[in-house]
C-alpha positions as CSV (number, residue, x, y, z in Angstrom):
1,M,-10.0,-35.8,-45.4
2,S,-7.6,-37.8,-43.1
3,V,-5.0,-35.1,-43.7
4,L,-7.6,-32.5,-42.8
5,R,-8.7,-34.6,-39.7
6,L,-5.1,-34.6,-38.2
7,S,-4.3,-30.9,-38.6
8,G,-7.1,-30.5,-36.7
9,A,-6.1,-32.9,-33.9
10,L,-2.8,-31.3,-34.3
11,R,-4.4,-27.6,-33.7
12,S,-6.2,-28.7,-30.7
13,V,-3.0,-30.4,-29.1
14,R,-1.3,-27.4,-29.9
15,G,-3.9,-25.2,-28.3
16,L,-4.1,-27.5,-25.2
17,C,0.0,-27.2,-24.8
18,R,-0.4,-23.5,-24.9
19,A,-3.1,-22.8,-22.9
20,Q,-1.2,-25.3,-20.3
21,C,2.1,-23.0,-20.8
22,M,0.2,-19.7,-20.5
23,D,-1.4,-20.7,-17.4
24,G,1.6,-22.0,-15.5
25,V,0.1,-25.4,-14.2
26,S,-0.8,-28.6,-15.5
27,R,-4.4,-29.5,-16.2
28,P,-5.8,-32.1,-13.7
29,G,-6.4,-35.3,-15.6
30,P,-6.5,-39.3,-15.3
31,P,-3.1,-40.3,-14.9
32,A,-1.5,-42.8,-16.9
33,P,-1.5,-46.5,-15.6
34,A,2.9,-46.4,-15.8
35,A,2.6,-43.2,-13.6
36,L,1.0,-45.0,-11.0
37,E,3.1,-47.9,-10.8
38,N,6.7,-46.8,-10.6
39,G,5.9,-42.7,-10.4
40,S,7.3,-42.2,-13.9
41,G,5.4,-41.1,-17.1
42,P,3.3,-43.0,-19.7
43,R,6.5,-43.8,-21.7
44,G,8.6,-44.7,-18.3
45,E,9.9,-41.1,-18.4
46,P,10.7,-39.7,-14.9
47,R,8.4,-37.0,-13.6
48,P,9.6,-33.7,-13.5
49,P,10.9,-32.6,-9.5
50,A,8.2,-30.9,-7.5
51,A,8.3,-27.0,-7.4
52,P,10.5,-26.2,-4.6
53,E,8.3,-24.5,-1.5
54,T,8.9,-22.1,1.1
55,T,7.4,-21.6,4.7
56,V,6.9,-18.9,6.4
57,T,5.9,-18.2,10.0
58,E,4.3,-15.1,11.1
59,G,2.3,-14.1,14.3
60,A,0.3,-17.7,15.0
61,A,0.2,-18.4,11.6
62,T,2.4,-21.0,9.0
63,I,1.8,-20.8,5.4
64,V,3.6,-22.5,2.6
65,F,3.6,-21.0,-1.0
66,P,6.1,-21.6,-4.2
67,S,9.4,-20.3,-4.0
68,A,9.4,-19.0,-7.6
69,N,6.4,-17.1,-6.8
70,E,7.1,-14.4,-4.3
71,V,4.1,-12.4,-4.6
72,F,2.3,-14.5,-2.4
73,Y,4.5,-13.0,0.8
74,N,6.0,-9.5,1.1
75,P,7.7,-9.4,4.7
76,V,7.2,-5.4,4.5
77,Q,3.7,-5.8,5.3
78,E,4.1,-7.4,8.3
79,F,3.3,-4.0,10.1
80,N,0.1,-3.6,8.0
81,R,-1.4,-7.0,8.9
82,D,-0.2,-6.5,12.4
83,L,-1.5,-3.0,12.9
84,T,-5.0,-5.0,11.4
85,C,-5.1,-7.6,13.6
86,A,-4.8,-5.5,16.6
87,V,-7.6,-3.1,14.9
88,I,-10.0,-5.8,14.4
89,T,-9.2,-6.7,17.9
90,E,-10.5,-3.4,19.7
91,F,-13.1,-3.2,17.0
92,A,-14.6,-6.4,18.2
93,R,-14.4,-5.7,22.0
94,I,-16.6,-2.7,21.0
95,Q,-19.1,-4.4,19.3
96,L,-19.1,-7.5,21.2
97,G,-19.2,-6.0,24.6
98,A,-22.3,-4.1,23.5
99,K,-23.7,-7.7,23.4
100,G,-22.3,-8.8,26.9
101,I,-19.6,-10.8,25.7
102,Q,-15.8,-10.5,26.7
103,I,-13.4,-11.4,24.2
104,K,-10.1,-13.3,25.6
105,V,-6.8,-12.1,23.6
106,P,-3.5,-14.3,24.0
107,G,-1.2,-12.8,26.3
108,E,-3.6,-10.8,28.5
109,Q,-4.5,-13.3,31.1
110,D,-1.5,-12.3,33.1
111,L,-2.4,-8.8,33.0
112,Q,-5.6,-9.8,34.3
113,K,-4.6,-11.9,37.1
114,V,-2.3,-8.8,38.3
115,V,-5.2,-6.7,38.3
116,V,-7.0,-9.4,40.6
117,D,-4.5,-9.6,42.9
118,L,-4.3,-5.8,43.7
119,S,-8.0,-5.8,44.8
120,E,-8.8,-9.1,46.6
121,Q,-11.2,-7.5,48.8
122,E,-13.1,-6.5,46.1
123,E,-13.3,-9.8,44.7
124,E,-14.5,-11.6,47.6
125,K,-17.3,-9.1,47.3
126,L,-17.7,-10.2,44.0
127,K,-18.0,-14.1,44.8
128,P,-20.9,-16.0,45.0
129,K,-22.3,-17.2,48.3
130,E,-22.2,-20.8,49.4
131,G,-25.0,-22.9,48.0
132,E,-26.0,-19.8,45.5
133,N,-25.9,-20.4,42.0
134,L,-26.1,-18.0,39.0
135,A,-28.2,-18.4,36.4
136,P,-27.6,-19.2,33.2
137,Q,-28.1,-15.8,31.9
138,D,-26.3,-14.0,34.3
139,Q,-23.0,-15.9,33.7
140,P,-20.2,-14.1,31.7
141,R,-19.8,-15.0,28.0
142,T,-16.3,-14.9,26.7
143,A,-15.0,-15.5,23.1
144,A,-11.7,-17.1,22.5
145,V,-9.2,-17.3,19.5
146,E,-10.0,-20.2,17.2
147,E,-13.5,-20.4,18.5
148,I,-16.8,-19.8,16.6
149,C,-18.3,-16.8,18.4
150,E,-22.5,-17.1,17.1
151,E,-22.9,-13.5,17.7
152,G,-19.4,-12.7,16.6
153,L,-18.2,-10.7,13.6
154,R,-18.4,-11.7,10.0
155,V,-15.1,-10.9,8.0
156,L,-14.5,-11.0,4.7
157,E,-10.9,-10.7,3.0
158,G,-11.6,-10.2,-0.6
159,L,-8.1,-10.8,-2.3
160,A,-6.6,-13.1,-0.2
161,A,-3.9,-14.6,-2.2
162,S,-2.1,-17.4,-0.1
163,G,-4.7,-16.6,2.8
164,L,-2.4,-15.6,5.4
165,R,-4.1,-12.5,6.8
166,S,-7.2,-14.6,7.1
167,I,-5.4,-17.4,8.9
168,R,-4.4,-14.7,11.2
169,F,-7.2,-13.3,12.2
170,A,-8.6,-16.8,13.0
171,R,-5.6,-17.4,15.2
172,E,-5.0,-14.3,16.8
173,V,-8.2,-12.1,17.0
174,P,-11.1,-13.4,19.2
175,G,-15.1,-13.1,18.5
176,L,-15.4,-14.0,15.4
177,R,-18.2,-15.8,13.5
178,S,-16.7,-16.3,10.2
179,V,-14.0,-15.4,8.0
180,V,-14.4,-15.7,3.8
181,A,-10.8,-15.8,2.2
182,N,-11.7,-15.2,-1.4
183,D,-9.6,-14.7,-4.8
184,A,-10.1,-15.0,-8.5
185,S,-7.1,-17.1,-8.9
186,A,-7.7,-21.1,-8.8
187,Q,-4.1,-21.6,-7.9
188,A,-4.4,-19.1,-5.2
189,V,-7.3,-20.9,-3.8
190,H,-5.5,-23.9,-4.1
191,L,-3.1,-22.5,-2.1
192,M,-5.4,-21.4,0.6
193,R,-7.1,-24.4,1.4
194,Q,-3.4,-26.2,2.0
195,N,-2.5,-23.3,4.4
196,I,-6.1,-23.4,6.0
197,E,-5.7,-27.0,6.6
198,L,-1.8,-26.4,7.6
199,N,-2.8,-24.5,10.5
200,H,-6.3,-26.5,11.6
201,V,-8.4,-23.4,11.0
202,D,-11.2,-24.9,8.4
203,H,-13.7,-24.9,10.8
204,L,-13.5,-20.9,11.0
205,V,-12.1,-20.0,7.4
206,Q,-13.8,-20.5,4.3
207,A,-11.8,-20.7,0.9
208,S,-14.0,-18.8,-2.2
209,Q,-12.9,-18.4,-5.8
210,A,-14.9,-15.6,-7.2
211,D,-14.6,-12.0,-8.3
212,A,-14.3,-9.8,-5.2
213,R,-16.7,-7.6,-6.4
214,M,-19.7,-10.1,-7.6
215,L,-18.9,-11.6,-4.2
216,M,-19.8,-8.4,-2.6
217,Y,-22.7,-7.2,-4.5
218,Q,-24.1,-10.6,-3.6
219,H,-24.1,-10.0,0.1
220,Q,-26.1,-6.5,-0.3
221,R,-29.2,-7.7,2.0
222,V,-29.0,-6.6,5.7
223,S,-29.0,-10.1,6.9
224,E,-25.9,-11.1,4.4
225,R,-23.4,-8.4,5.3
226,F,-20.0,-8.7,6.2
227,D,-19.0,-6.9,9.6
228,V,-15.4,-6.4,8.2
229,I,-14.3,-6.1,4.6
230,D,-10.2,-6.1,4.0
231,L,-9.1,-5.2,0.7
232,D,-5.7,-5.4,0.0
233,P,-5.2,-5.4,-3.6
234,Y,-2.4,-4.8,-5.8
235,G,-2.6,-1.1,-7.3
236,S,-5.8,0.9,-6.9
237,P,-8.6,-0.5,-4.7
238,A,-11.3,2.0,-6.7
239,S,-13.0,-0.5,-8.7
240,F,-13.9,-2.5,-5.0
241,L,-15.1,0.6,-3.4
242,D,-18.7,0.8,-4.5
243,A,-19.3,-2.7,-3.6
244,A,-17.5,-2.6,-0.3
245,V,-19.5,0.2,1.4
246,Q,-22.8,-1.8,-0.2
247,A,-21.7,-5.0,1.2
248,V,-20.4,-3.6,5.1
249,S,-22.9,-4.0,7.8
250,E,-24.4,-0.9,9.7
251,G,-21.6,0.2,11.7
252,G,-19.2,-2.1,10.1
253,L,-15.5,-1.6,9.4
254,L,-14.0,-1.4,6.2
255,C,-10.2,-2.0,6.0
256,I,-8.6,-0.5,2.4
257,T,-5.1,-0.4,1.1
258,C,-3.7,1.9,-1.7
259,T,-0.2,0.6,-3.0
260,D,-0.4,3.4,-6.0
261,M,1.1,5.9,-4.6
262,A,2.6,7.5,-7.8
263,V,-1.4,8.3,-8.8
264,L,-2.2,9.7,-5.3
265,A,0.9,11.6,-4.8
266,G,0.2,13.9,-7.8
267,N,2.3,12.4,-10.8
268,N,-0.7,11.6,-12.6
269,G,-3.6,14.3,-11.7
270,E,-5.8,12.8,-14.2
271,T,-5.8,9.2,-13.6
272,C,-6.5,10.2,-9.8
273,Y,-9.3,11.9,-10.8
274,S,-10.5,9.2,-13.3
275,K,-9.8,6.3,-10.3
276,Y,-11.0,8.5,-7.2
277,G,-12.8,11.6,-8.3
278,A,-10.0,14.4,-6.9
279,M,-7.1,16.0,-8.7
280,A,-3.8,15.0,-6.6
281,L,-1.3,17.7,-6.1
282,K,2.8,17.6,-6.4
283,S,3.3,18.6,-2.9
284,R,5.1,18.2,0.3
285,A,2.3,16.9,2.0
286,C,1.3,14.6,-0.6
287,H,1.1,11.5,1.5
288,E,-1.7,13.0,3.8
289,M,-3.6,14.6,0.9
290,A,-3.7,10.6,-0.4
291,L,-5.2,9.6,2.6
292,R,-7.5,12.2,2.1
293,I,-8.3,11.6,-1.5
294,V,-9.0,8.1,-0.4
295,L,-11.4,8.9,2.5
296,H,-12.9,11.4,-0.3
297,S,-13.7,8.7,-2.7
298,L,-15.1,6.4,0.0
299,D,-17.4,8.7,1.6
300,L,-18.5,9.6,-2.2
301,H,-19.5,6.2,-2.9
302,A,-20.9,5.6,0.3
303,N,-23.6,8.9,-0.2
304,C,-24.7,7.2,-3.6
305,Y,-26.8,4.5,-0.9
306,Q,-27.7,7.0,1.9
307,R,-24.2,6.1,4.2
308,F,-21.3,7.5,5.2
309,I,-18.3,6.9,6.8
310,E,-16.6,7.6,10.3
311,P,-12.3,7.3,9.9
312,L,-10.9,5.3,13.0
313,L,-7.3,5.3,11.8
314,S,-5.6,6.2,8.7
315,I,-2.0,5.6,8.4
316,S,0.5,6.7,5.3
317,A,3.5,3.7,5.9
318,D,6.2,2.9,3.9
319,F,4.8,2.8,0.0
320,Y,1.0,2.7,0.7
321,V,-1.9,4.4,2.5
322,R,-4.2,2.2,4.7
323,V,-7.3,3.7,6.0
324,F,-9.8,2.0,8.6
325,V,-13.5,3.7,8.6
326,R,-16.9,2.6,9.7
327,V,-19.8,3.1,7.3
328,F,-23.6,4.1,8.9
329,T,-26.5,4.7,7.3
330,G,-28.6,8.0,7.5
331,Q,-29.8,10.5,5.4
332,A,-29.5,13.4,7.6
333,K,-25.7,12.7,8.2
334,V,-25.6,12.3,4.8
335,K,-26.0,16.0,3.7
336,A,-23.3,16.9,6.1
337,S,-20.9,15.4,4.2
338,A,-20.6,18.1,1.5
339,S,-18.9,20.5,4.4
340,K,-16.6,17.7,5.0
341,Q,-15.0,17.9,1.6
342,A,-12.9,20.9,0.4
343,L,-10.9,22.4,-2.8
344,V,-6.8,22.7,-2.1
345,F,-5.2,25.9,-3.4
346,Q,-1.7,25.4,-3.4
347,C,1.0,28.1,-5.0
348,V,3.3,26.9,-7.4
349,G,5.8,29.5,-5.7
350,C,6.1,29.7,-2.2
351,G,3.7,26.2,-1.5
352,A,1.4,28.2,0.6
353,L,-1.8,26.1,1.3
354,H,-5.5,27.2,1.6
355,L,-8.4,25.0,1.7
356,Q,-12.2,26.0,0.3
357,R,-15.0,23.9,1.8
358,L,-17.7,22.8,-0.6
359,G,-20.7,23.1,1.9
360,K,-21.3,25.1,5.1
361,A,-23.1,23.6,7.7
362,S,-24.5,26.2,10.3
363,E,-26.9,26.3,13.6
364,A,-30.0,27.4,12.7
365,P,-32.9,28.3,15.3
366,G,-34.4,25.3,17.4
367,G,-31.2,23.7,17.2
368,R,-31.6,22.4,13.8
369,I,-28.0,22.4,11.0
370,K,-28.8,24.4,8.3
371,F,-27.0,23.3,5.0
372,S,-25.8,25.6,2.2
373,A,-23.0,26.4,-0.6
374,A,-19.6,27.5,1.1
375,C,-18.4,31.0,-0.6
376,G,-14.8,31.7,-1.9
377,P,-12.4,31.4,-3.0
378,P,-9.8,32.2,-0.1
379,V,-7.2,33.1,-2.4
380,T,-6.6,36.1,-5.0
381,P,-5.3,35.1,-8.7
382,E,-1.9,35.7,-7.2
383,C,-0.2,34.5,-4.2
384,E,-0.2,37.7,-1.7
385,H,3.4,36.3,-0.5
386,C,5.3,35.3,-4.1
387,G,3.4,36.7,-6.8
388,Q,2.8,33.6,-8.3
389,R,-0.1,31.3,-9.4
390,H,-2.0,28.9,-7.6
391,Q,-2.8,25.3,-8.5
392,L,-6.3,23.5,-7.7
393,G,-6.5,20.2,-6.3
394,G,-8.9,18.0,-4.6
395,P,-11.8,17.4,-3.7
396,V,-10.5,16.0,-0.4
397,W,-11.6,15.1,3.0
398,A,-11.0,17.8,5.1
399,A,-12.7,16.3,8.3
400,P,-10.6,14.7,11.0
401,I,-9.0,11.4,9.6
402,H,-8.4,9.4,13.4
403,N,-11.0,9.2,16.1
404,L,-8.9,9.3,18.8
405,D,-10.3,7.7,21.4
406,F,-10.5,4.4,19.3
407,V,-6.4,5.0,18.2
408,G,-5.7,5.3,22.0
409,R,-7.9,2.1,22.7
410,V,-5.6,0.2,20.1
411,L,-2.2,2.1,21.9
412,E,-3.2,0.9,25.2
413,A,-3.8,-2.6,23.9
414,V,-0.8,-2.8,22.1
415,S,1.4,-1.5,24.7
416,A,0.5,-3.7,27.4
417,N,0.7,-6.4,25.5
418,P,3.7,-6.0,23.2
419,S,4.6,-10.0,22.7
420,R,1.5,-10.3,20.8
421,F,3.0,-8.6,17.7
422,H,6.7,-8.8,16.0
423,T,6.1,-5.1,14.8
424,S,4.7,-3.8,17.9
425,Q,7.4,-1.2,18.9
426,R,6.6,0.3,15.6
427,I,2.9,0.4,16.1
428,R,3.4,2.1,19.4
429,G,5.3,4.5,17.7
430,V,3.0,5.6,14.9
431,L,0.1,5.3,16.8
432,S,1.7,7.6,19.6
433,V,2.6,10.2,16.6
434,V,-1.1,9.7,15.6
435,T,-2.6,10.6,19.1
436,E,-0.3,13.8,18.9
437,E,-1.6,15.4,15.5
438,L,-3.7,18.1,15.3
439,P,-7.1,17.0,14.3
440,D,-8.6,19.8,12.7
441,A,-5.6,21.0,10.8
442,P,-5.5,19.3,7.5
443,L,-2.2,18.9,5.5
444,Y,1.3,20.4,6.7
445,Y,4.4,21.9,5.7
446,T,8.0,20.9,6.0
447,L,11.1,22.3,7.4
448,D,13.3,22.0,4.1
449,Q,10.3,23.3,2.0
450,L,10.2,26.7,4.0
451,S,13.9,27.1,4.1
452,S,14.5,26.2,0.6
453,T,12.0,28.4,-0.7
454,I,13.8,31.7,0.5
455,H,17.3,29.6,0.2
456,C,18.1,30.2,3.9
457,N,19.8,27.7,6.7
458,T,16.8,25.5,8.2
459,P,16.0,25.8,11.6
460,S,15.8,22.8,14.1
461,L,12.3,21.4,14.5
462,L,12.3,22.7,18.4
463,Q,13.2,26.0,17.3
464,L,10.2,26.4,14.8
465,R,8.0,24.7,16.9
466,S,8.7,26.8,20.0
467,A,8.5,30.2,17.4
468,L,4.6,28.9,16.5
469,L,3.9,27.9,20.0
470,H,5.5,31.6,21.4
471,A,2.8,33.4,18.7
472,G,0.2,31.5,20.1
473,F,-0.5,28.8,17.7
474,R,-1.1,25.3,18.0
475,V,1.6,22.7,16.5
476,S,2.3,19.0,16.1
477,L,4.3,16.3,14.0
478,S,2.9,14.5,11.4
479,H,3.2,10.3,11.3
480,A,3.2,10.9,7.4
481,C,6.3,12.6,6.9
482,K,9.6,13.0,9.9
483,N,10.0,16.9,9.3
484,A,6.3,18.0,8.9
485,V,5.1,21.0,10.6
486,K,1.1,20.4,11.1
487,T,-0.2,24.0,12.6
488,D,-3.0,26.2,12.7
489,A,-1.0,29.2,11.8
490,P,-1.9,30.9,8.2
491,A,0.8,31.1,5.8
492,S,1.1,34.5,6.6
493,A,2.2,33.9,10.1
494,L,4.6,31.1,9.2
495,W,6.4,33.4,6.3
496,D,6.9,36.3,9.4
497,I,8.4,33.6,11.1
498,M,10.8,32.6,8.5
499,R,11.4,36.4,7.6
500,C,12.8,36.5,11.4
501,W,14.8,33.3,11.1
502,E,16.4,35.1,8.1
503,K,17.6,38.1,9.7
504,E,19.5,36.1,12.3
505,Y,21.1,34.1,9.0
506,P,21.1,36.5,6.5
507,V,20.9,35.4,2.7
508,K,23.0,37.2,0.1
509,R,20.2,39.3,-1.7
510,E,22.3,40.3,-4.5
511,R,22.1,36.5,-6.0
512,L,18.2,36.6,-5.4
513,S,16.4,37.5,-8.8
514,E,13.7,40.0,-8.2
515,T,11.0,37.8,-9.5
516,S,11.9,34.7,-7.4
517,P,9.8,33.9,-4.6
518,A,12.4,34.3,-1.9
519,F,13.1,37.4,-3.3
520,R,9.3,38.8,-2.8
521,I,9.2,37.2,0.4
522,L,12.1,38.5,1.7
523,S,11.2,42.0,0.6
524,V,8.4,42.4,3.0
525,E,8.8,43.3,6.7
526,P,7.8,40.7,9.1
527,R,4.4,41.9,10.9
528,L,5.2,39.2,13.9
529,Q,8.2,39.1,15.9
530,A,9.3,35.6,16.1
531,N,10.7,34.2,19.8
532,F,13.0,31.1,18.9
533,T,13.8,30.2,22.5
534,I,13.3,26.6,23.3
535,R,10.0,25.8,25.0
536,E,9.2,22.3,27.1
537,D,6.4,21.5,25.4
538,A,7.9,22.3,22.2
539,N,9.7,19.0,21.8
540,P,6.5,15.8,22.0
541,S,6.3,13.0,23.9
542,S,7.0,10.6,21.5
543,R,10.0,12.4,20.7
544,Q,11.5,12.5,24.2
545,R,10.5,8.8,24.6
546,G,12.8,7.7,21.3
547,L,9.8,5.6,20.1
548,K,10.5,4.0,16.8
549,R,8.1,6.5,14.6
550,F,9.7,6.3,11.1
551,Q,11.3,2.8,9.8
552,A,14.2,3.1,7.8
553,N,13.8,0.7,4.6
554,P,14.3,-2.8,6.2
555,E,16.0,-4.6,3.4
556,A,17.9,-4.2,-0.1
557,N,15.4,-3.7,-3.3
558,W,12.9,-2.9,-0.6
559,G,9.1,-1.6,-2.1
560,P,6.2,-3.4,-3.4
561,R,6.5,-7.0,-5.1
562,P,5.6,-7.4,-9.0
563,R,2.1,-8.0,-9.7
564,A,1.0,-11.5,-9.7
565,R,1.5,-13.4,-13.0
566,P,0.7,-17.0,-14.4
567,G,3.8,-19.3,-13.6
568,P,7.0,-18.4,-15.7
569,T,8.5,-20.7,-18.5
570,R,12.3,-21.3,-19.0
571,C,13.9,-19.9,-21.8
572,V,17.3,-19.5,-23.3
573,C,18.4,-16.8,-25.2
574,P,22.0,-15.7,-27.5
575,G,24.5,-14.9,-24.9
576,A,22.6,-16.2,-21.8
577,R,24.8,-18.2,-19.1
578,Q,22.0,-19.6,-17.5
579,P,18.2,-20.0,-18.5
580,V,16.0,-16.9,-17.3
581,K,12.5,-16.4,-16.6
582,R,10.1,-15.2,-19.6
583,W,6.5,-13.7,-18.3
584,R,3.9,-13.7,-20.3
585,R,3.1,-9.9,-20.7
586,N,6.3,-9.2,-22.3
587,A,6.8,-12.3,-24.5
588,G,8.6,-10.1,-27.0
589,S,11.7,-10.0,-24.7
590,C,14.0,-11.8,-22.7
591,R,15.5,-10.4,-19.6
592,I,19.4,-10.9,-19.0
593,R,20.2,-8.6,-16.6
594,G,17.6,-6.0,-17.3
595,K,18.4,-6.0,-21.0
596,S,16.7,-7.6,-23.9
597,P,18.2,-10.0,-26.2
598,R,21.0,-8.5,-28.8
599,R,19.3,-8.3,-32.2
600,T,22.4,-6.8,-33.6
601,P,25.7,-7.5,-33.7
602,R,28.3,-5.6,-31.7
603,R,30.5,-3.0,-33.3
604,G,33.8,-4.0,-35.3
605,L,32.0,-6.3,-37.7
606,P,32.1,-6.0,-41.4
607,A,29.5,-4.1,-42.7
608,S,28.5,-6.6,-45.3
609,S,27.9,-9.1,-42.2
610,R,25.0,-6.9,-40.6
611,F,21.6,-7.0,-40.3
612,L,19.2,-5.6,-42.8
613,A,17.2,-2.7,-41.6
614,S,14.2,-4.4,-43.4
615,D,14.2,-7.9,-42.0
616,S,15.7,-9.1,-38.7
617,R,17.2,-12.2,-40.2
618,R,20.7,-11.5,-41.0
619,V,21.6,-12.7,-44.9
620,P,24.4,-15.3,-44.9
621,V,27.4,-14.0,-46.2
622,H,31.2,-14.8,-47.5
623,G,29.6,-18.8,-48.3
624,E,28.0,-18.8,-44.4
625,T,25.6,-21.5,-43.8
626,S,22.3,-21.9,-41.8
627,A,24.2,-23.8,-39.3
628,A,25.3,-21.0,-37.4
629,T,22.1,-20.1,-36.4
630,H,20.3,-20.8,-32.9
631,T,16.7,-21.1,-32.0
632,S,14.5,-20.8,-28.5
633,P,11.2,-21.4,-27.7
634,L,10.7,-17.6,-27.7
635,H,11.8,-16.5,-31.0
636,P,11.1,-19.5,-33.4
637,E,12.6,-18.4,-36.1
638,P,16.6,-18.8,-36.4
639,L,18.8,-16.2,-35.2
640,P,22.4,-15.7,-36.0
641,M,25.1,-16.2,-33.8
642,R,27.9,-13.7,-33.9
643,P,30.9,-14.7,-36.4
644,P,34.3,-15.5,-35.7
645,R,36.0,-11.9,-35.8
646,T,39.5,-12.0,-37.7
647,V,41.9,-9.6,-37.7
648,Q,44.9,-9.3,-40.3
649,R,47.7,-8.3,-38.6
650,P,50.9,-7.2,-40.2
651,P,54.2,-9.2,-40.1
652,T,56.1,-8.5,-37.1
653,S,59.5,-8.9,-38.3
654,L,59.0,-5.2,-39.9
655,P,60.2,-2.1,-38.2
656,V,57.6,-0.1,-36.6
657,N,58.2,2.9,-39.0
658,Q,58.1,0.4,-41.7
659,R,54.9,-1.2,-41.1
660,P,51.6,-0.4,-43.3
661,L,48.9,1.9,-41.9
662,P,45.6,0.2,-41.4
663,G,43.7,-0.4,-44.7
664,Q,47.1,-0.1,-47.0
665,G,47.3,-4.1,-47.0
C-alpha cells in the first residue's frame, strides 16, 4: 500500500509540474520561510532571475510586456490604432454633440484660440453683461480626456492583450464613460492591470477576464449595451460577429479587424464561405472584395435580429482589413438589405467583372418602396469578350463602403491637428484617396491586368484615366491598390480603349494562340475611338499633393505576428549551438534555423551504423556502448550521437600510379 500511495503522490506532482510547464507561468502559492528571508528557494537555492521586460510608448500610453512574448505588441498596427482613435473621437463628437456636450481634444485648443481672435467683435456680443449670470442649464458642458463623462460612450475592447488600445482610448479620446478591456488569458489580464495602473487610468479602464462572446451575450439588454465595440482578433472575427451585433447600442459603432487575408482573398473559397457566408474569388480586386465580404457577413448577422449596418469607413491596409460600421434597428430598413448584396461573375480569361444584385428595390405609387427578386444573370455562359467561362463569387456588399461625410470630418480633424498621431501623414493620404473613390462603382481593374491580358505595353495611369474621361465615364483610384482603376465604364468600353492602345503599340499577332483571350479580344474592331490626351482632371488631388497613400514595408520580416502561445520552455537538441525555444503546439520537433532535429546520420557513414527503418533508435554496432547517447526534455529516449568518421588513407610513399583504388585495400 505504501508503494501505491507513493506512486500516486509522484503522479500528482508530475501532473502539477507538467501543468506549470505548459502554462508557462508558475502557480501562485505560499512562499517558503527561507525565501522570505534571503530571497532564495526553500533549500537556500537562489531564485531564477525575473523575465526581462520591454517598455513601449505609443501615443499617450506606455505599456510594459515580456520581452520574450512579442505578440503583445505589433508596431505595424500603430496605424490601425491611430485611425481607430481618430474615428471614435469624431463618433463621440457626433453622439455627445446631440446631447449638448462639447468634447475637448488635446492639441485643438490653439486652433480654437485663433478662431476666436479673428472674430473679436462677435466674441464681445456673446459675452454676458456685468451682473448677468448664466443659468446652470445654459452653461456649456464639456468632456475632456481621462475624465469620466456620465453621458459618454461605453467602450468594449473584446480582445485587449496588453491593454494598449484601451489605455489609448482613455488617454486620447474624450467623452468616455467607461472602457472595458477584456481578454480570456489570465496572463494577459494580469499584464493589463499593471499597464492600467502604470498609466493612471484605473478610474476609467476596467480589466476583465472572460470569453469575449459570453461577455457580449451578457450585455444584450438595451440598458447594458456598449456604444463602441472594438474587435481585433488574430485571424478571423467570424465567431464574434453574432454576439457583437447584439451587444452594440442603437446607432453604436463596431470596429472589426480581419487578418485572415489568405481566406478573404480567394485562396480558400470554401473556408471563406464557412466563416463569412460568401465565396471569395482570386482577383486583382481581392482586397476590396474582402472588405465587401466582411460587410456582407456583418449585415447578415444583424438582419437576424431586425438590425442593419451603415458603413462609415472600410480600409484595406498592410496585411488586414478594418471596417467601422454603425448598427441600427428597423424592420423596414432590413428589407432593403437584399438589394444591397450582389453575386460577382468574373471571367477566367480576361477578368471582366459583372455584378448581379440579389434583390430589387423600386418606388411604388404613394412614395412606398417595393421589394422584389432581381432578374439575371447579367452574362452569357461564355464571356462575350474572350469566350471563356465565368466564376461565381459572393454574395458581397454592393452598396457604398464609406460614408463620405463622416470620412471628411475625420480627415479635417486629423489635418488640423497633425501632431496628435504618429501616423498622421498616412491617415491623411489614405482618407484623401477614400474621399476620391467612386461610391457606386464596386470593385476595380488594374493597369497590369488589362495590359497583360492582351500582351501589350502598359499605358500610364494618366493616359488610361484620360481616355475614360474623354469617353464620358467616371474614374477614380482605390486606396486598396496602387494601380487600381475604379470606373463606371462597362467591360466592353475598357477593352475598346485597350484595343485602341494596342493599335498604337502593336502586338505580334503571330505569337498569339487562336484560343487565347488576347487573340479573341484583339480580333474585334473597337467601337469606341479612345483619346489618350492627358487631361488636367485625370490627375487626382491626392496624387498631385504627393500624399503618403501607399506605405512600403516598414521593417524586415514585416507582417502579422505569430498567434499568442503559452510561455516557451528551453530545449537543447543534438547539434544545437545554443538553447532554442520549443513551442507547445509542435511538441515533436525543435526549431534550429527552421529545421527539425536530425534523426538520421549524414551521408558517408557505414551502412551498418545507420538507423533502422523500423525504429528511431540506432542499434549499437562495432562494440559501441550506450554512453554515446544524448537525452533532452523533448526526446526522453536516448538519441545517438554521430560517431567519429575514420577514413583509411593509403601510404603516401607510393607513387600516384601505384596507389590502390578505393575498395581494393
